[in-house]
C-alpha positions in Angstrom: -54.7 195.8 152.9 -54.0 199.4 153.8 -56.7 201.9 152.7 -56.0 205.7 152.9 -57.7 208.9 152.0 -56.1 212.2 150.8 -57.3 215.6 149.6 -54.9 216.5 146.8 -56.4 220.0 146.2 -56.0 219.6 142.5 -54.1 217.8 139.8 -50.8 219.5 140.2 -48.9 221.3 143.0 -48.8 225.1 142.9 -45.6 226.3 141.4 -44.6 223.0 139.8 -43.5 223.3 136.3 -44.1 219.6 135.6 -47.8 218.8 136.1 -47.0 215.2 137.1 -44.8 216.1 140.1 -47.7 215.6 142.6 -48.5 212.3 141.0 -44.8 211.2 141.2 -45.0 211.9 145.0 -48.3 210.0 145.3 -46.9 207.1 143.4 -43.9 207.0 145.7 -46.2 207.3 148.8 -48.2 204.3 147.6 -45.1 202.2 147.2 -43.3 203.3 150.4 -46.4 202.9 152.6 -47.8 199.8 150.8 -51.2 201.5 150.4 -53.5 199.2 148.6 -56.3 201.7 147.9 -56.0 205.5 148.0 -59.2 207.5 147.9 -58.6 211.0 146.6 -60.8 214.1 147.0 -60.5 217.1 144.7 -58.7 215.0 142.1 -59.5 217.3 139.1 -59.0 214.4 136.7 -60.3 214.4 133.2 -60.3 211.2 131.1 -57.3 212.6 129.3 -55.4 213.0 132.6 -56.3 209.5 133.7 -54.9 208.2 130.5 -51.7 210.1 131.1 -51.3 208.7 134.6 -51.9 205.1 133.2 -49.2 205.7 130.6 -46.8 206.9 133.3 -47.7 204.5 136.1 -50.0 201.9 134.6 -47.7 199.0 135.4 -48.1 199.7 139.1 -51.4 201.5 139.7 -54.9 201.8 138.3 -56.8 205.1 138.6 -60.6 205.1 138.7 -62.0 208.7 138.6 -65.2 210.6 138.2 -64.6 213.0 135.3 -67.4 215.6 135.2 -67.5 218.6 132.8 -65.6 220.7 135.4 -63.2 218.0 136.5 -60.1 219.9 135.5 -60.9 223.0 137.5 -62.8 221.7 140.5 -64.4 218.7 142.1 -63.8 215.1 141.3 -62.9 212.0 143.3 -60.7 209.1 142.4 -59.6 205.8 143.7 -56.0 204.6 143.1 -55.5 200.8 143.2 -52.0 199.8 144.0 
C-alpha cells in the first residue's frame, strides 16, 4: 500500500471558479498513482465540505478530517483513504 503526504494549502486553488477543482486533481492523483492513504496538511475542511466530497467521490474515497472552528480559513489535517 502506498502512503503519501501533501500540503494542499487550502480547500481550493487560488483563481479556481469551481471550489472542487483541487479535489478533482487530488482524486485523479489517488487513482493514477494508486495511493492507498493520503495525509493532507492545511486541508481547511469543515464537516460540510467533507460531506460534499463524499457526495462527489464517496464511491471511491473516504475522507477523515479534523474540523475545528477555524477549519475553513486555516489549519486542519485530513486522511484520504482510497
